N, C-alpha and C positions, 0 to 999 in steps of 0.2 A: 619687077625685079624679084628673082627667087631668093630663098634664104641664103644660098651659097654666095650669090652675088652681093647680097646685103652684108654678109659677114666679111667678105673680101674687101668691100668698100670701107667698112668700119675699121678693119685692121690697117688698111692703107692710110686712112685719116689719122688713126692713133699713132702709127709709125712716124708720119710726117710731123705730128704735134710733138712727140718725144724728141725727134731729131732737132726740131726748131728750139725746144727748150734747152737741149744739151749744148746748142751752139750759142746760147745767150751768155754774156759775161756774168750776169747775176747768178745763173744756175751753176756755172763753173765755180764761182766764188763760194757759193753755199756749200758745194760738194768738197772743195778744198778746205774750207773752214771746218766742216764736220770731220773730215779725214784727219786734219792736224790735231783737232781737239781730242779725237779718239786716241791718236798716237800718244799725245802728251798725257792724257788722263790715264792711259793704261800703264804708263811708266811712273807717273806721279799722281796718286789719287787725290791730292790736294787741289788739283786743277778743277775737279768737278764739285766744288763747294760753292755755296752762294756767295761767300766772301770773295773768292777769286773771280767769279763772274761779275760781281759789282765792281771790283778793281779794274777789270778789263774795260768795262763800260766807262768808268771814270777816266781811264787813260785814253779813251777814244774821243772824249767830249770835245776837246779843243780842235782836233783835226777834223772832227765831224762838222762842227759849226763853221770853221773857216772853209772847209771843203764844200759847203753849200754854195758859198759865193764863187769859189773857183769853178765849181761844176756848172753854175748858171752861165758864167762867162764862156766856158768851154762849149756849152750847148749853142751859144750864139756864134761860135766859130773862132774863138780866141783862147790864148793861154796867158793867164794873168800872173806875172812874176812879182807883183807888188803886194800880194795878199798878206804875207806874214809881217811885212814892213808896216803896212797900214794897221795891222792888228796891234803891234806893240806901240806904234806911234800914238794911236788913239787911246789905248789903255794907260800908257805911261803919262801922257799929257792930261788925261782926265783925272788921274790920281793926283797929280800935282795941283791941278785947278781945284779939286775938291778939298785938298789939304789947305789950300790958301783961302778958300771961301768958308768952309765949315767942315772940319774933320769928323764931326759927329752926325753929319747929314745921313739920311737913309741911303741904302745901296742903289735905289732907283736913280738917284742923282748921278752917281758914278756911271751907270749904264747910259743914261740919257746924254751926258756930256760926250762920252766916247762915241755913241751912235751918231751924234751930230758931226763930230770930227771925222769919223770914218766915212760918213755920207759925203762930206765936203771933199775929202781926198779922192773918193771914188768919182765924184763929179769932175774933178780935174782930169782924172784918167779918161773919163768919157768925152770931155771936151777935146783933148788932144786927139783921141781916136776918131771922133765923129767929124770935127771941123777940119782937121788937117789930114785925115785919111792915113794916119800912121798905123802900120801893122801893130796889133795888140801886143805881140811879143816884145817888140822894140820900145813901144811907148811905155809899157809898164816896167820894163827893165830900167828905162831912164827915170821914170818917176820914183821907182823904189830907191834909186841912188840919191835922188834929190830929197825925198822925204827923210831918208836916213841922215843926210847931212844937216838938214834943217833942224831935226830933232836934237841931234847931238850938239849942235852949235848954239841953238837959241832956246831950247826947252830944258835940256839937261843931259848930262852924261854920267851921272852918279846914281847908283841904284837906291831905291827907297827900301829901307830895312823893315822887317816885320814889326819892330817897335814903333815905326813911323807910319805904318799903313793905317788907313781909316778903319775904325772899329767895325763898321758894317761889312767891310771886305773880309776881315778876319772871321766875323760871325758866319758869313756865307761859306767860308772854307770849312767850317765845322758843322754845317747843317746836313743832316742825313734823315732819310725817310725810309719807310718800308723795311725796317730792320737792318739798315746799313747802306742803302742806296743814296749816293750823293745827290743833292738837289739839282746840281748842274746837269745831270743825266736827263732829268725831266725837262729842263730847259732845252737841251739839244733835241729831244724828241718833239717838243712843241714847235721849234723852229723848222724841223724837218717836215712836220705836218703842214705848217703854214706855207712853206715853200712848195710843197707838193700840190696844195690847193691852188696856189697862184699859177704854177706851171700847167696844171692839168685842166683847170676850170675857168680861167680868165682869158680875155682877149690878149692881154699883155703876155701871158705865159705862152699862148699859141704863137705869138709874134716872135718870142725868143727862139723857138724851134724853127720857125720859118726863116728867121734871119740867118741861122747857122746852116740850114739845109739849102735854101735857095733865096738869097737876098733880093734878086731881081723880081722873083715872083711875089715876095713879101711886099715890095714897093708897089707892084702892079695892083695888088688887092687892097691897097689903101694904107698900109703901115707907114708912118713917118719914121724912117730908119734912124735918123739922128736923135730924135726924141726917145726912141726905143733904146738906143745904145746908152743914152744918158741914164735912163731908168735902170738898166741892167747894172751899170757900174756904181750908181748910188746905192742900190740895194745890196750889191756884193760888198761894197765898202762898209755898210752897216753890219753885215754878217761878220766881216773880218774884225770889226770893232768889238762886237759881242764876244767873239772867240778870244780876243785879246784880254778883255776884262775878266773872263772866266779863268784864263791862264794866270793872270796877275793875282786874282783872289785866291785861287787854289794853291799857288806857289807861296802866297803870303809875303811877297815882295815884288817890287816893280823895277826890273832891270832893263834899261833901254837897249842893251845888246842882245837880249833874249829874242828868240824866234826868227831873227834876221836870216839865218842860213837854213831855215826849215821849209822854204817854199817848195823845193823839189819833192820833199816828203809828202806834202799835201797833194801836189799835182800827181805823183805816182799813185797815191791812194784813190784819187778821183778816176784816173785812167783804169785802175784795177776794177773800179766800180762799174765799168762799162761805158764811160763817156768817150765819144769819138774825138780824136785830136783834130779832125776836120770839121767838127760841128754838126748840129742837127740831131744829136742822139745823146740820151742819158736820162737817168732818173735820180732824184735825191736819195732814194733808198739804196741806190748803188753807191752813193757816197758813204753811207753807213756801213755797208758790207765791205767796201774797200778799206775804210778806216779800221774796222774790226779786225780784218785779216792782217793788216799792217801791224796793229798792236799785238796780236797774238804771236806773230812771227818775231817781232823785234823785242818784245818784253817777256815772252813766256817760253820760248824754246830753251832758255837757260834752265828751266825746270827739269829738262831731260839731259842736261849736260852739254848742250850745244853753245859754243861761245858766241858773243855778239857779232864777231866778224863773219862767222858762218851763217848766222841768222840774217845778216844783211845780204849775204850771197844767195840764200834761199829766196829772200824777198826780191832780189834782182832777177832771178830766174823766172819767178812767177809774174813779175812785171813784164818781162820780155814775152812770156807766153800769152799774156793778155793782149799785148800790142799785135802779136802775130795772129791771134784769134780774130781781132778786129779787122785786120787786113784780109784774112780769109773770108770773113762774113761779107765784107764790102765787095770782094771779087765775086763771091757766089751770087750776091744780089744783082750785080751788073750782068752776070751771065743769064740770070733768070729774066731780066727786063730787056735783054738785047733781042 
């Protein structure tokens, strides 16, 4: 091969690589986030301060952690509508239990109680879905309604005030590192890394992708699908619970009505992050990118004089664009493999 042919081949591969990158949701998200940040920062210089960046990360934490669980379910081929209900159920119940047992106990107890509750609620989801073959959308819509009724009827329907909150939860809400970064941001990144390792490097993680992409093939190669589904929903329930505890701690109160109507916000952020609604595709880092973009649009466009209603309008347009891009990529992949 002469130099001209080598150069032509190199340029062809480079062009294909760039095109593939530009068609990825994650790349589009990064470009949109950078573009919005430049626009906001050029109008209001306060946006490009460490304090503002830390605030954006803090505002992203709860959606990022809950989004991990929603994203894993979505990779497996389902859409979980019980995520935020499990989050507040677990956090509110754990807070009441800790106050009854020992209000001065360390924070780890609050997290452990919530994680157990969240895991059990996720297990119930998994049992309905795996044993009765109920579609995830309908099963989790039903369980979300049931969990909400059970919590309000038997656990409590009155919010726990800051004065009543466990001291460890209040201390957590005031803990900052690295000159102003809230400690919950580090927790979010730790959970993202843990989930990335599980999905990327373990047999269970590969099974999650196989279940969403081709469940028949996953069964043929030896995966126990029902057991795998149970693992997915237990783990997701635990993520929801952790997100709920972080929300309650940072809010410095536990309100059983909080988060209930926020499930679509989380799902939208996850889809923005590149997760396919049909399963088999997605990365936990996409959850972070989707949650970051959602936070910037909803919380920071006000810095340049855009009302919250128009911010939601912009977010909706970007969400539609992400879904259209997914559909285009799917169609393009089918044409290539045809």
